[in-house]
N, C-alpha and C positions, 0 to 999 in steps of 0.2 A: 249431212255434208261435213267432210273432214276439214279441220282447220289446217292451214299451211303452217309448217314448223318455221319459226323464225331462226335464221342463222346468225342473227346479230349477236346474241350472247356468246355463241361459239367463236365468232370472229374476234370479239373483244377479248375473250380468254386467250386466244392464240396470240394476239398482239401483245397482251400483258406478259405471257410466258416468254415470247421472243425478246421483249424489252428487258425483262428480268435477266434472261440469259446473257444478253449483251452487256448489261451492267456488271454481272458477275465476271464475264470474260475480261472486261477492261480492268476490274478491280484486281483480278488474278494477275493480269499482265503487268500492272503497276507494282504489285507487291510480291511477285514471285521472283526467284533467282534463276535466270537462264544462264547457260554458259556465257561468260563475259568475253566479248570480242573487242580487243583493243582496236581503236579505229585505224583506218588505213594510213593515216598520217604517222601514227606511232610506229606501226609496222614498217613503214618506209624508212624511218630513222634507224630502227634496229637492224634492218637488212643492210643498210649502208655501213653501219658500224661493224658488222660482222666481217665485211669484206675489206674495209679500209683501216689500216693500223696506224697511219701517220696522223699524229694529233693535230698538226696545223691544218691538214685537209679536213679533218673531222670538225674542227671549229668553223672553218669556212662553210662547210655543209650546213652546220647548225644555224648559222646566221641567215643563210638563204632560205632554209627550211622554215625558220620562224617567220620570216617575212611572208612566205607563201601561205601560212596557216595562222595568221596573226590573231584571229578571233577565237582560236581554240585554246581553252584553258589548260587542257592536258598536254598540249604541245609546249606551252609556256613552262609548265611544271617540269617536263622532261628536259627542256632546254636549260632551265636553271640548275637542275641536278647534275647534268652532264658537264656544264660549264664550270661548276664548282669542283667537280672531279678533276678537271683539267687546270685547276689553279687560277681560274678567271673571276674570283669572287669580287674583287674591287671593281672591275669593269662591269660586272653583272649588276652590282648594287647601284652604280651610277645610272645604268640603262633603265632600271625599273624605277628609280627615283624620278627620272625624266619622263618615263611613260605615265607615272601617276600625276606629275605636275601638268602634263598635257591632257590628262583624262581624269580630272579631279573628282568627278561624280561617278566614275566607273568602279563598281564594287569588285570587279575582277582584278583591277590593278591595285586596289587597296589590299586585297588578299595576297596577291603575288609579291608586292613589295614587303608586306608584313612577314611573309614566310622566309624572307632573306635576313631579317634583322635580329630575331631571337632576343627581343628586349621588351620593355614595357610599351615601347612605341608599337610593337607588333600587336599587343593586346588592344591598343587603341584603334589601330587600323582594322583589325578583325571585327571589333565592335561596330566601327563605322560602316563596314561593308554590310552589316545587318540592319542599318538604320532605315533604309527604304524598303527592305525586304527581309522580314524576320525569318523567312524560310529559305534563306540563301545557304545552300548546302555547304559550300566551301568556307563560308564565314564561320560556321559552327565547327567545321573540321579544323580550321586554323586556331580557333580558341582552345579546342581540346588539346591540340598539339602543344600550344603555348603553356597551358596550365599543367600538363604532365611533364614536359621536358624542360621548359625554360623559366617557369615561375619560381620565385623564391619567397616563401616556402612553396613546395609542390602542392598543387590542389587537385588531387586525383579524382575526388568525387565530383568536382565541378567539370573536370575533363570528361568523365563518364556521362554527365548530364548533357553536355553538348554533343557527344557522340550518339546518345539516345535520340536527341533531337534530329541530328543528321539522318539517322536511320528511319525516323518517322517521316522525314521529308522524301527520302529516296533509298529504297532497298535494292535498287538495280545496279548500284555502283559498289565496287569492293573496297574503296578507300577507307571508309569509316570502320569497316570490319578489320582491316589491317591495323588501324590505330587502337581499337579496343583489344585486339590480340596482343599487342605490345604491352598494354597495361596488365592483362591477365598473366602474361609471361613474367613480368616483373613481380607480380604478387604471388607467383607460383600457385595460381588457382587453376589446377589441372583440369578440373571438371568444366569450368567455363572456357578454358583454353580449347578443350576438345570440342565443345559446342561451336565455337567460332571457326575452328579449323575445318570442321565438317561443312560449314557454310561456304568457306573459301574454296574448298576442294570442289564444290559444285559449280562455283564460278569458273574454275580453271580445270576442267576434267582432263584436258590433254596438254597441260603445260604446268609451270610452277611446281616442278617435281619436289623441291625441298619442302613445300607446304604439305604435300601428300605424305612424304616420309615422316614428318613431324606428327601428322595426324595419325598415321598407321601405327607408329610406335606407341602412342597413347591408347589407341583403340584396340589393338590386337596384342594382348599381353603374352600370349603363348608364342614362343619363338618360331615354331613351325608354321603357324598361321600367318604371322608377320612376314616370314620369308615368302610364302606362297602368294600373299597379297601384293608384295613388291614385284614378284615375277609377273603377275597378271598385269600390274600397272605398266610394266616395261613394254608390254605389247601395245599399250595405248600410246605410250610416249617412247617410241623406239630409239630416239636419238638422245635419251637421257643419260648423261654421265653420272649424275648424282645417284640415280637408282642403281646403276652398275657398281659404283663404289660402295654403296651401302650393302648391296648383296655380297660383294667381295668381302667386306668386313665381317658380315655374318658367317660366311664360309670359313674365314680364317679363325673366328672364335670357336668354331667347331672342328678345327684341324683339317679342313678341306682345302688345302693349299692349291691343288690342281684346279679345282672349280673356281676358286678366287682368281687365279691367273687368267682363266677364260674371260671372266667379266672385265678385268682390268685391261687386258690386251685388246679386247673389243672396244673398250672405252676410248682408247687412243685414237681410233678411227673417227671418233665424233668430237675430238678436242678442237678441230678446226684451227683457228688462229690464236687460241689462248695458250701462249707459251708457258705461263706459270702453271697452268693446269697440266699441260703435257709433261713438264719437268717433274711435278709432284707424282704423277702416275708412274712415270719411269722409275722414280726413286722407290715407290712402294713395290713395284714389280721386282726391282733389284734386291730389296730386302727379303722378298719371298724366295727368290732364286738363291740368295746368299744363305738363307737358312738351310736350303737343300745342298749347299756347297757346290753349286753348279757354276764353275768359274767363268766359262765363256758367256753364258746368259747374263750373269750378274754384271760382268764388265761391260757387255754390250749396252745394257740399259743405263748403267752409270755414265757411259760415254754420251749417250743420247741426252741425258739430263745435263751433262757438263757443257754440251753445245749451246744450251739455253742459258746456263749460268748456275754455278754452285757456291758463289761467294756467300760466306756467312753460314753455310750449312756444316757447322763444326761437329754436329752429332754423327756425321758419317764416319769419322775416324774412330769414334768411341763405340759404334754400334756392334754388338756381339755377332750379328749375322755377317759382318764383313771381316771378322777377326782372322778368318782363314786366308784372307788376301794380303795380309800384312807384308809379305815378301814379294808380292806380285808387282812387276815393274809397271804395268799399265795402270794398276790401281794407285801406286805411288805417284805416277805422273799426273793422274786425274786430281789427286789431292793437292799436289804442288801447283798445278795450273790454277786451281781454285783459291790458292792462298790459304788452304785449310791447315797445312802442315802434315807431319807424318805421325803414324801410330808409334808410340814409344815401346 
């Protein structure tokens, strides 16, 4: 009489394999770098700022936006950065001093107030934010910034140690990588810089074009390969002005002015509300047409740039590419309106 086979060992083996697979999956999920998606709250703010140029309205929006997402640390960081850009530092400092006073045990406000101070008080607050939780990512990030940027003397190795700790805690955020990148830039450690840039470009495969350009320039030393890689990246980030300008510069360095003009004139259609950027692109296009001594095209782009403002652009009257215009009435008028003066 045949004995019945027991399925129990097989069942146990299957369960163990599934459990191991699940553990591996969660470990990979925690420690792998997926394309980083800025949360919808951050996207909401950027979208508003692209459309609204009035600073007063922008500040009003920021205050309402912060109230709406008050528990989000990345919203607070962006709020602080933008408000400082708008010259609101004193108001901002008092706001966060009050927030901390009303939430004295809250590590988030210790960190947020500390990042505004840039002093030994910052160091104390960052350390305090780690008191109840030694694995507080932002506390380590704050200390790393302080030791590298604000400490006197600078304590680079200590900054690196805290960034290593932050990365041990969470590799799914890009912030610590940005900080270590700044250290390697300062040290001119191109090998390590390339490694970190490679990581960051994986976080942002379809954005942060400047990061990719910096990475590609180090990674692809052959000019032809570098050029082709940038062209390929432009298909992934079709609205990238930085990629177009870099491609144009590469074309110009090889004497391909007509190809450079295509990239630059195309870039104008993506400049949106950035007047400074549009002015600079118009000026670059004007210098290219000027080298060709194409009077109408050169003047047209100088006029567009002058509508935005040319005050302080003294180099225009000295630039050799504009020398052929020295007797042109429209050119003289453009210089005069900008207060630049005339070519002698």
